[in-house]
C-alpha positions, -999 to +999 in steps of 0.1 A: +153-317+097+130-286+093+112-283+126+075-279+121+076-270+084+057-295+063+078-309+035+063-331+008+080-352-018+060-362-049+076-390-069+062-397-104+070-421-131+061-418-168+049-454-172+050-457-210+059-482-236+097-480-243+096-462-277+129-445-273+146-467-299+122-453-325+135-418-319+169-431-330+159-451-361+156-486-344+125-506-346+109-522-315+076-540-312+049-528-288+051-561-270+089-558-265+085-521-256+060-529-228+082-558-216+112-535-211+091-509-192+074-537-171+109-550-160+119-515-149+085-510-131+091-541-110+124-526-098+108-492-091+079-508-071+104-528-051+123-497-040+091-478-031+078-508-012+110-511+008+108-475+019+070-473+023+069-444-002+039-437-023+041-423-059+021-413-089+023-433-121+014-415-153+004-444-175-003-447-212-032-469-222-009-489-243+011-499-213-019-504-190-036-528-215-005-549-220+009-550-185-022-556-162+000-574-136+020-542-131-011-520-130-026-543-103+005-540-083+005-502-086-031-501-072-027-528-046+004-511-031-014-478-026+000-457-055-019-434-078-027-440-115-028-409-137-029-405-174+000-402-199-022-404-229-029-435-251+001-438-275+033-423-263+048-422-298+018-404-315-002-384-290-034-368-303-057-342-289-085-367-285-063-388-263-065-364-234-101-373-226-101-408-241-072-420-220-089-409-188-120-430-197-101-460-207-077-460-178-106-457-154-122-487-171-090-508-170-081-500-134-114-494-117-102-462-101-107-425-107-080-408-128-075-372-116-042-361-134-027-358-168+008-355-182+014-350-219+039-374-235+075-359-235+060-330-215+051-313-246+024-285-246-012-295-242-043-274-244-054-264-209-090-262-218-089-298-231-075-310-198-102-291-179-130-304-202-119-339-197-124-336-160-089-337-147-081-318-114-044-314-121-020-313-150+017-320-147+030-313-182+054-285-174+092-285-169+100-248-160+136-248-171+157-243-203+169-274-221+182-269-256+159-283-282+133-294-257+120-268-231+121-230-229+099-222-198+118-196-179+088-172-176+063-196-159+059-203-122+083-229-107+057-241-082+020-253-085-005-227-097-041-226-108-050-222-145-084-227-162-097-244-131-069-270-131-040-271-107-008-270-128+020-290-110+054-283-127+082-306-119+108-292-096+138-271-107+162-255-084+155-220-070+172-190-086+189-206-116+162-232-124+187-260-127+169-292-138+168-320-112+148-344-133+157-380-143+186-371-167+202-349-140+201-379-117+220-399-143+248-373-147+253-349-119+278-359-092+256-375-066+266-352-037+256-322-059+224-338-071+212-347-036+222-312-023+201-296-051+172-318-042+174-310-005+177-273-012+147-273-035+126-292-010+135-269+018+129-237-003+096-247-019+082-270+007+077-296-021+099-317-043+084-330-076+103-353-098+098-378-126+116-409-140+108-436-166+107-473-160+131-481-188+159-461-170+160-490-145+169-515-172+205-518-183+203-501-217+240-506-224+234-543-229+213-536-260+233-517-287+205-527-312+183-500-296+207-472-305+201-454-272+225-425-269+252-426-242+236-396-225+206-417-217+221-452-212+248-440-187+240-452-152+209-470-164+199-503-148+212-512-113+230-478-110+196-461-113+180-484-087+208-474-063+203-437-071+166-439-066+172-456-033+196-429-022+172-401-033+143-415-013+166-419+017+178-383+013+143-369+011+132-390+041+162-377+060+150-341+054+117-351+070+097-352+038+063-370+036+057-389+003+023-380-011+006-387-044-003-358-067-040-363-058-033-362-021-014-329-027-043-315-047-068-324-020-048-304+005-049-273-017 
């Protein structure tokens, strides 16, 4: 425990259609891609409901349109809907604003936040013009072939009138503690890094994907690499459970991104 220090955990899930097979030369229909992610979402929501933890779901319009039962559950259980664009496979600049409008129409709620598919770069002025109050499209670490963000702040900062909310990395070495780290690090080390980051920064910000909570090893036709399918399915349900328990044990309060922004 940390005495009177306020610690906040911000869980987020990139709620997109499961287009990962397409990255590896396997075809999958949009309907099947949504079905896979919806199955993972049901497991995630069950874990959060068990712990009474709130989270932010960055949703594509594709997913929201084809899985209204999941969207209703997100809203009814007190979580936040944010934007993850329209089409996860082919994001376009116009999708930044259009996805906000369409998600608000579909869900009947205000959409305050944006995250670019695959956490790729997005024009900050487009995010601001679209009316978002925060952007969480930054992973401030180094991952070969994906991210090289060692010269940006590790913790939330203002830019172009929008609060930038990077996902957490460890202090000092900026070790990633995101979804793939949860799959592969020894769990004692992973949870220690999460606790250290939470205590050091006062916040812990992480993201997962719903398809991680489906047993990807049962589907060789999807050609998902071992690096991603390892510890998928029930193993990830257990790891998410343990992570939430660990953060609760540190005295963290689970808040949505919009709740965090309102406090700033």
